[in-house]
C-alpha positions in Angstrom: 232.8 -20.6 42.7 235.4 -23.2 43.4 233.1 -25.9 42.2 232.5 -24.2 38.9 236.3 -23.7 38.4 236.9 -27.4 39.1 234.4 -28.4 36.5 236.0 -26.1 33.9 239.4 -27.5 34.7 238.2 -31.1 34.5 236.5 -30.5 31.2 239.5 -28.7 29.7 241.8 -31.6 30.7 239.4 -34.0 29.0 239.7 -32.0 25.8 236.1 -30.8 26.0 234.7 -27.3 25.5 235.4 -24.9 28.4 232.5 -24.4 30.7 233.0 -20.7 30.1 231.6 -21.2 26.5 228.4 -22.9 27.7 225.4 -21.3 29.4 223.0 -23.1 31.7 219.5 -22.7 30.4 218.0 -23.0 33.9 217.4 -20.4 36.5 217.7 -22.3 39.8 216.0 -19.5 41.7 212.7 -20.6 40.1 210.9 -23.8 39.1 213.2 -26.1 37.2 212.5 -29.1 34.9 215.5 -30.9 33.5 216.2 -34.1 31.4 219.9 -34.9 31.5 219.3 -38.7 31.4 220.1 -39.2 35.0 217.0 -39.3 37.3 219.0 -38.5 40.4 220.7 -35.5 38.8 217.5 -34.2 37.3 215.8 -34.6 40.7 218.5 -32.6 42.5 218.2 -29.8 40.0 214.5 -29.7 40.3 214.7 -29.8 44.1 217.1 -26.9 44.1 214.6 -24.7 42.2 211.9 -25.9 44.7 214.0 -24.8 47.6 214.7 -21.4 46.1 211.0 -20.8 45.4 210.0 -22.1 48.9 212.6 -19.9 50.6 211.0 -16.8 49.1 207.5 -17.9 49.9 208.2 -18.6 53.5 210.3 -15.4 53.9 207.3 -13.4 52.5 204.8 -15.2 54.8 206.8 -14.7 58.0 207.8 -11.1 57.1 204.1 -10.2 56.4 203.0 -11.7 59.7 205.8 -9.9 61.7 205.0 -6.6 60.0 201.3 -7.0 60.8 202.1 -7.6 64.5 204.5 -4.6 64.6 202.0 -2.3 62.9 199.1 -3.4 65.2 201.3 -2.6 68.3 202.5 0.7 66.9 206.0 -0.4 66.0 207.8 0.2 62.6 207.6 -2.3 59.8 210.5 -3.4 57.7 211.4 -4.8 54.2 213.5 -7.7 55.5 212.3 -10.5 57.6 215.0 -10.3 60.3 214.2 -6.6 61.1 210.5 -7.1 60.8 210.4 -9.9 63.3 212.8 -8.1 65.6 210.5 -5.2 65.6 207.5 -7.5 66.3 209.3 -9.3 69.1 210.3 -6.1 70.8 206.8 -4.7 70.6 205.4 -7.9 72.1 207.9 -7.8 75.0 207.3 -4.1 75.6 203.5 -4.5 75.7 203.6 -7.5 78.0 206.2 -5.9 80.3 204.3 -2.6 80.7 200.9 -4.2 81.1 199.2 -3.8 84.5 197.9 -7.4 84.2 199.0 -10.9 84.1 198.9 -12.3 80.6 198.8 -16.0 79.8 199.3 -17.1 76.2 198.6 -20.8 75.6 199.4 -22.4 72.3 198.6 -25.8 70.8 201.5 -26.5 68.4 201.3 -26.6 64.7 201.5 -30.1 63.2 202.8 -30.9 59.8 202.1 -34.2 57.9 203.7 -35.7 54.9 201.9 -37.8 52.3 203.6 -41.2 52.5 202.2 -42.5 49.2 203.3 -39.4 47.2 206.8 -39.7 48.8 207.1 -43.4 47.9 206.0 -42.7 44.3 208.6 -40.0 44.1 211.5 -42.2 45.3 210.4 -45.2 43.1 210.4 -43.0 40.0 214.0 -42.0 40.7 215.4 -45.2 42.2 214.5 -48.3 40.2 215.9 -50.6 42.8 213.7 -49.2 45.6 211.4 -51.9 47.1 208.8 -50.4 49.4 207.5 -53.8 50.6 211.0 -54.8 51.7 211.9 -51.5 53.4 208.6 -49.7 54.3 208.7 -46.0 55.2 209.3 -45.0 58.8 208.1 -41.8 60.5 211.1 -40.8 62.6 210.3 -38.5 65.5 206.6 -38.6 64.7 203.7 -41.1 64.1 202.0 -42.6 61.1 198.4 -41.5 60.7 195.5 -42.2 58.3 192.2 -44.1 58.0 192.2 -47.3 60.0 189.5 -49.9 59.2 190.7 -52.1 62.1 191.7 -51.3 65.6 193.5 -48.0 66.3 196.0 -47.6 69.2 196.9 -44.0 69.8 194.6 -41.0 69.2 191.6 -40.6 67.0 190.7 -37.2 65.4 187.2 -36.5 64.2 186.5 -33.3 62.2 183.3 -31.3 61.9 180.7 -30.6 64.5 181.1 -33.5 66.9 180.4 -34.5 70.4 183.7 -34.2 72.3 185.2 -35.0 75.7 188.8 -34.4 74.8 191.0 -31.8 73.1 189.2 -29.5 70.7 191.0 -27.6 68.0 188.4 -25.1 67.1 185.4 -23.8 69.1 184.0 -25.6 72.1 180.3 -25.4 72.8 179.9 -26.7 76.4 182.5 -26.6 79.2 186.2 -26.2 79.3 188.5 -27.3 82.2 191.1 -24.6 81.3 191.3 -21.1 79.9 189.0 -19.8 77.3 188.7 -16.9 74.8 185.1 -16.4 73.8 181.6 -16.3 75.2 181.0 -17.4 78.8 177.5 -18.2 79.9 178.2 -17.9 83.6 181.0 -16.3 85.7 184.0 -15.0 83.8 187.2 -14.9 85.8 189.8 -12.9 84.0 189.4 -10.1 81.5 186.1 -9.1 79.9 186.0 -7.3 76.6 182.6 -5.8 77.2 180.7 -5.1 80.4 181.3 -7.1 83.5 178.7 -7.3 86.2 181.3 -7.6 89.0 185.0 -6.9 89.3 187.8 -7.9 91.7 190.0 -5.4 93.5 192.6 -5.7 90.8 190.1 -4.8 88.1 189.6 -8.3 86.6 186.2 -9.6 85.9 184.5 -12.0 88.3 181.0 -11.9 87.1 178.9 -12.0 84.0 180.7 -10.8 80.9 178.6 -9.3 78.1 181.4 -9.7 75.5 184.5 -11.8 75.1 185.9 -13.5 78.2 189.6 -14.2 78.4 190.4 -16.4 81.3 188.3 -19.1 82.9 184.5 -19.6 82.9 182.3 -21.2 85.5 179.5 -22.2 83.2 178.8 -23.1 79.6 181.0 -21.6 76.9 181.2 -21.0 73.1 184.9 -20.3 72.9 188.4 -21.4 72.1 189.4 -23.8 74.9 193.0 -24.5 75.8 192.2 -27.7 77.7 189.6 -30.4 77.6 186.3 -29.6 75.9 183.1 -31.2 77.2 180.3 -30.7 74.8 180.4 -30.1 71.0 183.6 -29.3 69.1 183.4 -27.2 66.0 186.7 -28.2 64.3 188.8 -31.2 65.3 188.2 -33.3 68.4 191.2 -35.5 69.3 191.0 -38.2 71.9 193.1 -41.2 73.1 191.7 -44.4 71.8 192.3 -48.1 71.7 189.8 -49.6 69.3 187.6 -48.3 66.5 188.3 -44.9 65.1 185.8 -43.2 62.7 188.2 -40.4 61.9 192.0 -40.2 61.5 194.0 -42.6 63.5 197.4 -41.5 64.7 199.7 -44.1 66.2 199.3 -47.7 65.0 196.6 -49.6 63.2 196.4 -53.4 63.3 195.8 -53.4 59.5 197.4 -51.2 56.8 196.7 -47.5 57.0 194.7 -46.1 54.2 196.1 -42.9 52.8 199.0 -42.9 55.3 200.8 -39.8 56.4 203.8 -39.1 58.6 202.6 -36.7 61.3 205.0 -34.5 63.2 208.2 -36.3 62.1 210.6 -37.0 59.3 209.7 -39.6 56.7 212.6 -42.0 56.1 213.0 -44.7 53.4 216.0 -46.8 52.5 216.8 -45.8 49.0 219.4 -43.9 46.9 220.4 -40.8 48.9 220.2 -38.4 46.0 216.7 -39.6 45.2 215.5 -39.2 48.8 217.2 -35.8 48.9 215.2 -34.5 46.0 212.0 -36.1 47.3 212.6 -34.6 50.7 212.5 -31.1 49.2 209.2 -31.8 47.4 207.7 -33.4 50.6 208.7 -30.5 52.8 206.9 -27.9 50.8 203.9 -30.1 50.0 203.5 -30.9 53.7 200.1 -30.0 55.1 200.5 -28.0 58.4 197.6 -27.6 60.8 197.9 -24.1 62.3 198.1 -23.9 66.1 195.3 -22.5 68.1 196.0 -19.5 70.4 194.2 -18.6 73.6 195.2 -15.3 75.2 193.9 -14.8 78.7 194.3 -11.7 80.9 194.0 -11.4 84.7 194.2 -8.3 86.8 192.8 -5.5 84.7 190.5 -4.5 81.8 191.4 -6.0 78.5 191.4 -2.7 76.8 195.1 -2.0 77.1 196.0 -5.5 75.8 193.2 -5.9 73.3 195.4 -5.0 70.3 198.1 -7.5 71.5 195.6 -10.3 72.0 193.9 -9.7 68.6 197.1 -9.5 66.6 198.6 -12.6 68.2 195.5 -14.7 67.6 195.6 -13.6 63.9 199.3 -13.6 63.1 201.2 -15.8 65.5 199.7 -19.0 64.1 201.0 -18.0 60.6 204.5 -17.6 62.1 204.4 -20.9 64.1 203.1 -22.8 61.1 205.8 -21.4 58.9 208.4 -22.3 61.6 207.2 -25.9 61.7 207.5 -26.2 57.9 210.9 -24.4 57.9 212.3 -27.2 60.2 211.3 -29.7 57.5 212.8 -27.5 54.8 216.1 -27.1 56.6 216.5 -30.9 56.9 215.7 -31.3 53.2 218.2 -28.5 52.2 221.0 -30.3 54.0 220.2 -33.5 52.0 220.1 -31.6 48.7 223.4 -29.9 49.5 225.0 -33.2 50.1 223.5 -34.6 46.9 224.8 -31.7 44.8 228.2 -32.0 46.4 228.4 -35.7 45.3 226.9 -35.1 41.8 230.1 -34.0 40.0 230.7 -37.3 38.3 227.1 -37.6 37.1 227.1 -34.1 35.8 230.4 -34.7 33.8 228.9 -37.9 32.3 225.7 -35.9 31.4 227.8 -33.3 29.5 229.3 -29.9 29.7 226.0 -28.1 30.1 225.0 -30.3 33.1 228.4 -29.5 34.7 227.9 -25.8 34.3 224.3 -26.1 35.6 225.5 -28.1 38.7 227.8 -25.2 39.7 225.0 -22.7 39.4 222.6 -25.1 41.3 225.2 -25.2 44.1 225.2 -21.4 44.3 221.4 -21.2 44.3 221.2 -23.9 47.0 223.6 -22.0 49.3 221.6 -18.8 48.8 218.3 -20.6 49.5 219.7 -22.3 52.6 221.0 -19.0 54.0 217.6 -17.3 53.4 215.7 -20.2 55.0 217.9 -20.1 58.1 217.4 -16.3 58.6 213.6 -16.8 58.2 213.6 -19.6 60.8 215.6 -17.6 63.3 213.3 -14.6 62.8 210.3 -16.8 63.5 211.9 -18.2 66.6 212.6 -14.7 67.9 208.9 -13.8 67.8 207.7 -17.0 69.3 210.3 -16.7 72.0 209.2 -13.2 72.9 205.7 -14.6 73.5 206.7 -17.6 75.6 209.3 -15.6 77.6 206.9 -12.8 78.5 203.5 -14.2 78.2 203.7 -17.5 80.0 
């Protein structure tokens, strides 16, 4: 409100029409397309609308996942994300605390990647002085990845049905050196969702399981594997490499990456701050995030009492963790957009009365979106925290 009043006063002193007589034609709580003759100002306006839309989308995704967990565990659902996720977190904690078994929940994290070429094109369109060859993009806190026709140093990820002796994001057909959730063609140690040929004194399975084994397996498997898969991976096999990579190379390549992406970090270029702020907003929502894989294993009792928990976590927790990963990118982008809007008063006045009025409304919308994004992020953290604190 103070910003809008300042604009009105400045325009009045300049002998212009009062901002109260001009309406902004844009609703910054939805998609925005502007053309005020200043690429940086237009980009900030469009980024504000993008943040507002994205805030609602992420709120809806996290709220739906939290409500699904709560409902599956017999807890109430809610219309707002904070209450929905609080209910889900409490239900998870209560179920784990009261269980007559030891529950281990292992998570391979979500990973978000940003298209480097798309980001560079966005910045170049806004900042005519930007020279990508002089100041190439950097992936701060992460690593560059892409196709490498030369020698890759880092890790190599191959997708599909591939021979694997490394980490498998998907289903492992073969052997696993850690915990599994799936079919065990041998001795299942843990919980068996089905009939078990032999049980330990604590009720856990230590024999052949006719259904789903949640624990470890002495034998061949067809299951989610939380460790190293030795066999065939149906999904993504990721292994350390120094040399040729027939899939996606993450780390460094001795020639230029093809279709480069910034994986697990923040893409940084040296260009006009307002331009990078608007491009950050686009990049954060266009980021491709690989959902985490979840393996829930149970030792000490039949899986019956915890079957609902295991099923709902495997279905809904990846949605929350993926959204949380993207929310971190969005929060950083929102800070940059807020700073850009705060410095855009001069450009808005130069662009005209309407642009000045719109800037004030954009600031209000950005503040509202930022608050919503922060609440959603904190709600997602509460649920993931309840899992890690109680489930191991």
